[in-house]
C-alpha positions as MATLAB code, in Angstrom:
seq = 'XXXXXXXXXXXXXXXXXXXXXXXXXXXXXXXXXXXXXXXXXXXXXXXXXXXXXXXXXXXXXXXXXXXXXXXXXXXXXXXXXXXXXXXXXXXXXXXXXXXXXXXXXXXXXXXXXXXXXXXXXXXXXXXXXXXXXXXXXXXXXXXXXXXXXXXXXXXXXXXXXXXXXXXXXXXXXXXXXXXXXXXXXXXXXXXXXXXXXXXXXXXXXXXXXXXXXXXXXXXXXXXXXXXXXXXXXXXXXXXXXXXXXXXXXXXXXXXXXXXXXXXXXXXXXXXXXXXXXXXXXXXXXXXXXXXXXXXXXXXXXXXXXXXXXXXXXXXXXXXXXXXXXXXXXXXXXXXXXXXXXXXXXXXXXXXXXXXXXXXXXXXXXXXXXXXXXXXXXXXXXXXXXXXXXXXXXXXXXXXXXXXXXXXXXXXXXXXXXXXXX';
ca = [
     122.814 -120.341  -63.491;
     118.791 -118.867  -63.944;
     116.885 -117.499  -66.021;
     115.150 -114.362  -64.922;
     111.586 -112.890  -66.160;
     113.701 -110.676  -69.089;
     115.433 -113.925  -70.425;
     118.386 -112.894  -68.764;
     121.168 -114.909  -68.425;
     122.685 -114.858  -64.831;
     125.346 -116.976  -62.552;
     126.879 -119.166  -64.804;
     129.672 -120.014  -61.986;
     131.730 -123.272  -63.656;
     129.783 -123.810  -66.574;
     131.176 -123.855  -69.472;
     130.306 -121.139  -73.007;
     129.651 -124.938  -74.606;
     127.014 -125.289  -71.840;
     125.282 -122.058  -72.339;
     125.490 -122.877  -76.517;
     123.902 -126.596  -75.822;
     120.789 -124.847  -74.151;
     120.093 -121.826  -75.950;
     120.088 -124.876  -78.915;
     117.770 -126.693  -76.907;
     115.178 -123.704  -76.316;
     115.260 -122.851  -80.304;
     114.442 -126.155  -80.828;
     111.442 -125.680  -78.354;
     110.921 -122.745  -80.360;
     110.685 -124.850  -83.751;
     108.526 -127.896  -82.561;
     105.886 -125.597  -80.900;
     105.405 -123.666  -84.903;
     105.239 -127.046  -86.168;
     102.243 -128.115  -87.897;
     100.874 -129.742  -86.015;
     102.059 -128.456  -82.683;
     104.431 -130.881  -81.230;
     104.218 -129.729  -77.414;
     105.106 -132.412  -75.572;
     108.467 -132.901  -77.409;
     109.160 -128.809  -76.202;
     108.508 -129.450  -73.287;
     110.478 -132.218  -72.490;
     113.353 -130.003  -74.391;
     112.237 -126.940  -72.050;
     112.934 -129.146  -69.019;
     115.694 -130.099  -70.032;
     117.389 -126.655  -70.362;
     115.988 -125.695  -67.684;
     117.682 -128.397  -65.758;
     121.218 -127.995  -67.358;
     121.131 -124.446  -66.468;
     119.816 -124.458  -62.950;
     122.955 -126.607  -61.969;
     121.572 -128.421  -59.838;
     121.238 -132.256  -61.009;
     123.186 -132.793  -57.945;
     120.496 -131.997  -56.007;
     118.129 -133.454  -57.863;
     119.922 -137.122  -57.539;
     120.013 -136.177  -53.782;
     116.260 -136.388  -53.972;
     115.408 -139.409  -56.074;
     117.986 -141.428  -53.985;
     116.568 -141.185  -50.800;
     116.225 -144.808  -49.224;
     113.458 -146.137  -48.904;
     110.271 -144.745  -47.612;
     110.432 -144.032  -43.612;
     107.131 -144.948  -41.643;
     105.121 -144.606  -45.051;
     101.341 -145.462  -45.209;
      99.420 -146.435  -48.088;
      97.409 -142.746  -49.351;
      93.499 -144.173  -50.029;
      93.738 -141.099  -52.826;
      96.288 -140.714  -54.991;
      95.085 -138.175  -56.937;
      96.082 -135.372  -59.460;
      93.602 -132.494  -60.752;
      93.020 -132.411  -64.638;
      91.643 -129.042  -64.974;
      90.178 -127.675  -68.273;
      89.598 -123.769  -69.227;
      88.352 -124.016  -72.425;
      85.414 -125.724  -74.670;
      86.937 -128.602  -76.330;
      90.379 -129.227  -74.584;
      89.520 -132.882  -73.050;
      88.169 -133.561  -76.684;
      91.935 -133.814  -77.910;
      94.119 -135.938  -78.956;
      97.149 -134.527  -76.196;
      94.271 -134.578  -73.537;
      93.859 -138.355  -74.342;
      97.425 -138.794  -74.125;
      98.020 -136.798  -71.180;
      95.526 -138.489  -69.100;
      97.237 -141.931  -69.761;
     100.683 -140.525  -68.743;
      98.978 -139.323  -65.672;
      97.663 -142.900  -64.873;
     101.116 -144.210  -65.568;
     101.877 -141.777  -62.394;
     100.366 -144.611  -60.313;
      97.220 -142.005  -59.290;
      94.087 -144.169  -58.697;
      92.098 -141.565  -58.926;
      91.666 -137.908  -61.077;
      90.037 -134.411  -60.160;
      87.946 -133.596  -63.310;
      87.329 -129.984  -63.188;
      84.871 -127.873  -64.802;
      84.107 -123.971  -64.569;
      81.472 -122.013  -65.044;
      81.106 -117.902  -64.106;
      79.602 -114.620  -63.115;
      79.774 -111.327  -64.342;
      81.548 -110.005  -61.029;
      81.964 -111.205  -57.246;
      78.629 -109.196  -57.176;
      75.871 -110.801  -59.236;
      74.559 -114.288  -58.778;
      74.007 -115.537  -62.343;
      76.438 -118.811  -63.326;
      76.837 -119.965  -66.570;
      78.819 -121.354  -69.097;
      81.355 -119.551  -71.573;
      84.012 -120.552  -74.262;
      86.238 -120.986  -70.953;
      83.768 -123.803  -69.910;
      84.341 -127.454  -70.953;
      81.346 -128.320  -72.593;
      79.368 -131.010  -70.962;
      80.275 -134.147  -73.765;
      83.719 -133.338  -73.272;
      83.109 -133.621  -69.580;
      81.756 -137.424  -69.692;
      84.491 -138.109  -72.344;
      87.073 -137.251  -69.620;
      85.350 -138.996  -67.407;
      84.741 -142.384  -69.497;
      88.582 -141.851  -70.704;
      89.433 -141.534  -66.829;
      87.164 -144.668  -65.995;
      88.764 -146.679  -69.137;
      92.535 -146.398  -67.508;
      91.697 -147.830  -64.202;
      91.057 -143.951  -62.430;
      88.448 -143.087  -60.026;
      86.775 -139.593  -60.036;
      86.145 -136.545  -58.264;
      84.217 -134.218  -60.592;
      84.697 -130.758  -58.824;
      83.172 -127.719  -60.150;
      83.976 -124.842  -59.436;
      82.756 -121.354  -59.757;
      84.745 -117.877  -60.764;
      83.717 -114.041  -61.237;
      85.038 -112.944  -64.502;
      86.029 -109.684  -63.179;
      88.859 -111.320  -62.247;
      88.415 -111.303  -58.506;
      89.147 -114.189  -56.295;
      86.166 -116.484  -55.918;
      86.741 -115.958  -51.930;
      85.791 -112.372  -52.458;
      82.176 -113.070  -53.537;
      79.204 -110.432  -52.349;
      76.180 -111.099  -54.156;
      73.796 -108.257  -53.955;
      71.051 -110.707  -53.186;
      72.963 -114.005  -51.554;
      69.135 -115.963  -51.930;
      69.831 -115.401  -55.780;
      72.699 -116.674  -55.733;
      72.404 -119.486  -53.310;
      69.455 -120.595  -55.747;
      71.482 -120.418  -58.760;
      74.630 -122.427  -57.601;
      72.364 -124.769  -56.625;
      71.068 -125.273  -59.982;
      74.784 -125.377  -61.176;
      75.906 -128.120  -58.952;
      72.639 -130.256  -59.568;
      73.627 -129.765  -63.094;
      77.173 -131.658  -62.408;
      75.658 -133.594  -59.903;
      73.219 -135.327  -62.139;
      76.425 -136.019  -64.744;
      78.026 -137.735  -61.721;
      75.714 -139.863  -60.670;
      74.475 -141.222  -64.326;
      78.193 -141.733  -64.961;
      79.075 -143.560  -61.911;
      81.715 -140.713  -60.816;
      83.700 -141.889  -57.189;
      83.005 -138.439  -55.710;
      81.782 -135.019  -56.070;
      83.259 -131.361  -55.085;
      80.324 -129.449  -53.654;
      82.408 -126.007  -53.422;
      85.801 -124.727  -53.873;
      86.997 -121.577  -52.106;
      84.088 -119.706  -51.554;
      85.473 -118.178  -48.447;
      82.446 -115.471  -48.191;
      80.013 -117.504  -48.639;
      80.736 -120.657  -45.872;
      80.222 -119.020  -42.703;
      78.021 -119.714  -40.135;
      75.123 -116.865  -41.591;
      74.705 -119.061  -44.684;
      74.690 -122.685  -43.228;
      70.932 -122.934  -43.699;
      71.731 -122.794  -47.366;
      74.554 -125.032  -47.659;
      72.448 -127.717  -45.577;
      69.434 -127.354  -48.134;
      71.943 -127.465  -51.492;
      73.355 -130.559  -49.678;
      69.741 -132.387  -49.247;
      69.262 -131.499  -52.772;
      72.776 -132.820  -54.254;
      72.281 -136.082  -52.089;
      69.349 -136.906  -53.673;
      70.799 -137.024  -57.023;
      74.189 -138.743  -56.217;
      74.651 -141.217  -53.538;
      78.446 -140.464  -53.621;
      80.807 -138.972  -51.375;
      80.630 -135.236  -51.032;
      83.575 -132.902  -50.210;
      84.492 -129.325  -50.077;
      87.778 -127.820  -50.292;
      88.789 -124.698  -48.517;
      91.786 -122.964  -48.799;
      94.616 -123.222  -45.663;
      93.449 -120.060  -44.153;
      89.963 -120.568  -43.676;
      89.432 -124.148  -42.656;
      88.066 -123.446  -39.586;
      85.674 -121.140  -40.574;
      83.379 -123.586  -42.786;
      80.060 -124.196  -41.330;
      79.186 -126.905  -43.544;
      82.017 -129.662  -41.974;
      79.524 -132.003  -40.614;
      77.261 -132.113  -43.678;
      79.815 -133.734  -45.914;
      81.596 -136.669  -46.083;
      85.405 -135.370  -46.471;
      86.928 -132.127  -44.782;
      88.647 -131.106  -48.270;
      91.645 -128.712  -47.277;
      93.273 -126.850  -50.687;
      96.767 -126.923  -48.546;
      98.928 -124.281  -50.193;
     100.645 -123.368  -46.428;
     103.700 -121.319  -46.725;
     106.402 -123.618  -45.722;
     109.905 -122.141  -45.838;
     111.092 -118.060  -46.659;
     114.168 -119.434  -47.893;
     114.844 -118.760  -51.642;
     116.528 -122.306  -51.692;
     115.025 -124.765  -49.023;
     115.903 -128.208  -48.424;
     113.852 -131.384  -48.123;
     114.155 -131.075  -44.496;
     113.811 -127.231  -44.428;
     110.187 -127.902  -46.295;
     109.277 -130.659  -44.291;
     109.650 -128.913  -41.193;
     107.210 -126.040  -41.943;
     104.429 -128.761  -42.099;
     105.206 -129.968  -38.403;
     106.208 -126.106  -36.849;
     104.287 -122.870  -35.598;
     105.043 -120.352  -38.613;
     107.810 -117.315  -37.755;
     105.428 -114.948  -40.019;
     102.927 -113.621  -37.386;
      99.925 -113.662  -40.124;
     100.308 -117.318  -40.690;
     100.518 -118.310  -37.394;
      97.427 -116.605  -36.222;
      95.574 -118.000  -39.127;
      96.522 -121.606  -38.183;
      95.398 -120.562  -34.487;
      99.636 -120.898  -33.378;
      99.687 -124.734  -34.480;
     101.813 -126.424  -36.551;
      99.981 -126.830  -40.243;
      99.524 -130.728  -39.118;
      98.442 -129.503  -36.045;
      95.927 -127.412  -37.396;
      94.160 -130.068  -39.799;
      94.145 -132.678  -37.036;
      92.088 -130.348  -35.034;
      89.683 -130.688  -37.754;
      90.013 -134.742  -38.022;
      89.162 -134.446  -33.935;
      86.491 -132.317  -33.994;
      83.875 -133.254  -36.586;
      85.335 -136.404  -37.144;
      85.445 -136.595  -41.155;
      88.699 -137.700  -42.875;
      90.757 -134.711  -44.294;
      92.586 -134.682  -47.922;
      93.984 -132.026  -49.749;
      91.628 -131.204  -52.539;
      94.295 -129.061  -53.617;
      98.325 -129.401  -53.029;
     101.049 -128.226  -55.341;
     104.200 -125.800  -56.125;
     105.317 -123.639  -58.907;
     108.659 -124.501  -59.925;
     109.895 -120.613  -59.356;
     112.845 -120.054  -56.721;
     110.991 -119.020  -53.563;
     107.496 -120.672  -54.383;
     106.983 -122.118  -50.969;
     106.738 -118.819  -49.445;
     103.489 -119.018  -50.860;
     102.469 -121.846  -52.768;
      99.342 -120.707  -53.719;
     100.266 -117.514  -55.126;
      99.452 -118.392  -58.940;
     101.605 -114.966  -59.733;
     104.375 -115.564  -58.142;
     107.176 -115.286  -60.439;
     111.286 -115.412  -60.234;
     114.279 -117.739  -62.169;
     112.919 -121.161  -62.783;
     113.430 -123.787  -60.060;
     112.478 -127.082  -61.351;
     114.005 -129.104  -57.858;
     111.776 -126.594  -55.113;
     109.147 -128.013  -57.024;
     110.705 -131.753  -56.549;
     111.931 -131.258  -53.012;
     108.676 -129.416  -52.142;
     106.656 -132.810  -53.103;
     109.306 -134.937  -51.817;
     108.584 -132.783  -48.214;
     104.933 -133.076  -48.501;
     105.611 -137.199  -49.342;
     107.387 -138.101  -46.656;
     105.472 -135.727  -43.626;
     101.541 -136.818  -44.858;
     102.289 -140.413  -45.820;
     102.975 -141.433  -41.672;
      99.449 -139.895  -41.130;
      97.623 -141.431  -43.720;
      94.868 -143.247  -40.612;
      93.136 -139.249  -40.762;
      94.406 -138.021  -43.755;
      93.151 -139.834  -46.838;
      95.282 -138.780  -49.753;
      95.993 -135.743  -52.060;
      94.544 -134.122  -55.199;
      97.752 -132.469  -56.650;
      97.897 -129.161  -58.711;
      97.808 -129.896  -61.698;
      98.152 -132.169  -64.462;
      97.500 -129.889  -67.877;
      95.417 -132.090  -70.734;
      97.319 -129.481  -72.809;
     100.600 -128.495  -72.404;
     101.904 -125.406  -73.917;
     105.758 -124.951  -73.256;
     105.844 -121.668  -75.262;
     103.783 -119.922  -72.421;
     106.876 -119.988  -69.662;
     104.825 -118.515  -66.542;
     101.647 -121.695  -67.264;
     104.215 -124.072  -68.587;
     108.008 -124.111  -67.008;
     107.473 -122.279  -64.589;
     103.946 -123.227  -63.737;
     102.246 -125.787  -61.222;
     102.501 -128.617  -63.783;
     104.888 -130.908  -63.079;
     104.701 -133.133  -66.539;
     108.479 -133.441  -67.950;
     110.108 -132.094  -64.705;
     111.922 -133.766  -61.810;
     108.786 -133.217  -59.492;
     106.985 -135.999  -61.712;
     109.796 -138.798  -60.388;
     109.010 -137.794  -57.094;
     105.445 -137.924  -57.425;
     105.880 -141.244  -59.595;
     107.980 -142.998  -57.273;
     106.069 -142.250  -54.490;
     102.554 -142.976  -55.799;
     103.671 -146.224  -57.359;
     105.566 -147.178  -53.605;
     101.753 -146.424  -52.242;
      99.945 -148.989  -55.013;
     102.134 -151.114  -54.054;
     101.759 -151.581  -50.551;
      98.314 -150.246  -50.330;
      95.887 -151.985  -48.534;
      93.070 -149.844  -47.232;
      89.432 -149.330  -48.051;
      88.256 -148.583  -51.471;
      86.916 -145.451  -51.642;
      84.113 -147.225  -53.392;
      83.259 -149.205  -50.516;
      83.183 -146.022  -48.022;
      79.461 -145.224  -47.462;
      78.369 -141.972  -47.784;
      77.039 -139.823  -44.737;
      73.946 -140.102  -43.555;
      71.118 -137.468  -45.607;
      70.835 -134.604  -43.060;
];
């Protein structure tokens, strides 16, 4: 059984009326918890997760994922990261955020990506500015301090977005020179924050597809030199999977960052083995195959490592808990019936495949952990990317804790950054 976007029940199968009634009571209790003063969102979200698990009829599938024997040929990622974005000023200051960060640390993660966002008016404009959707500096500093107190290393990964609803990949400024000058000021602001607060890694950009080609290489080299004068730790740039070969600055950063939302399967209910195969086979989709140069995703990324002699990290990787989401993992608008098990299986496949490549793929920042849960927002919560209070969290915790127990790699903090360029 599943719940479609209109809230209708489908596919009862062998489930009894009693199970359906129990699920309705779970939903009613979740709504009451959300309306409590103060809202009891964590408990509500857990109830919603229980509802989806009951109605999904796939508890057996979860047990099969969780009971997979051992960790065949698994290595330990240097970076066991989870992304922790804020899209509202003051979010990191809440008690809910403090508690959520503590829960994140319990997964066995050793890194967290703190992600504030500034904005431009449109993709054509060049000025970046803070809005009420930008986490305040003082609260970014609090999140960094809270993470360090929990023993987590920090990637400070500031983003920019246009306010006109278009993706940041589509920036086409009227004055590219002005755009880069404004962007440099934006980065230096956060780089100084990273330096003073001993942040372990700094992100210089994310998915700026139209602005990272060869025609802009000189501007990026200037910006990177300026950032390195302020911040002495390792730098990463993050590019979504279709455009990784078109980035003209890989040789100037310390880590090749990939937002690895590669399509893995067109099936609505793929198995772990089918999802794992998606990483190591050439896609049957002509467009996807062409964007990967007719290589599997793994060979596409391995080619970057071989060409630039820089380690690869997945600066973002994640899955919505929606049926069919492995078809287009990066499509945040993808909708359908709730499928918590697909999200769990996709993470299981990721770990099984990529833990064997830790000699050159140094880890990942899973997208994403919410500082404040909003279970009443089904699209963002129960169907969203967060693994919190879902079966996927159990998969992540099992693998991250296993890696933590077996790790023997070098510490990122001890790895020297590349020479200044």
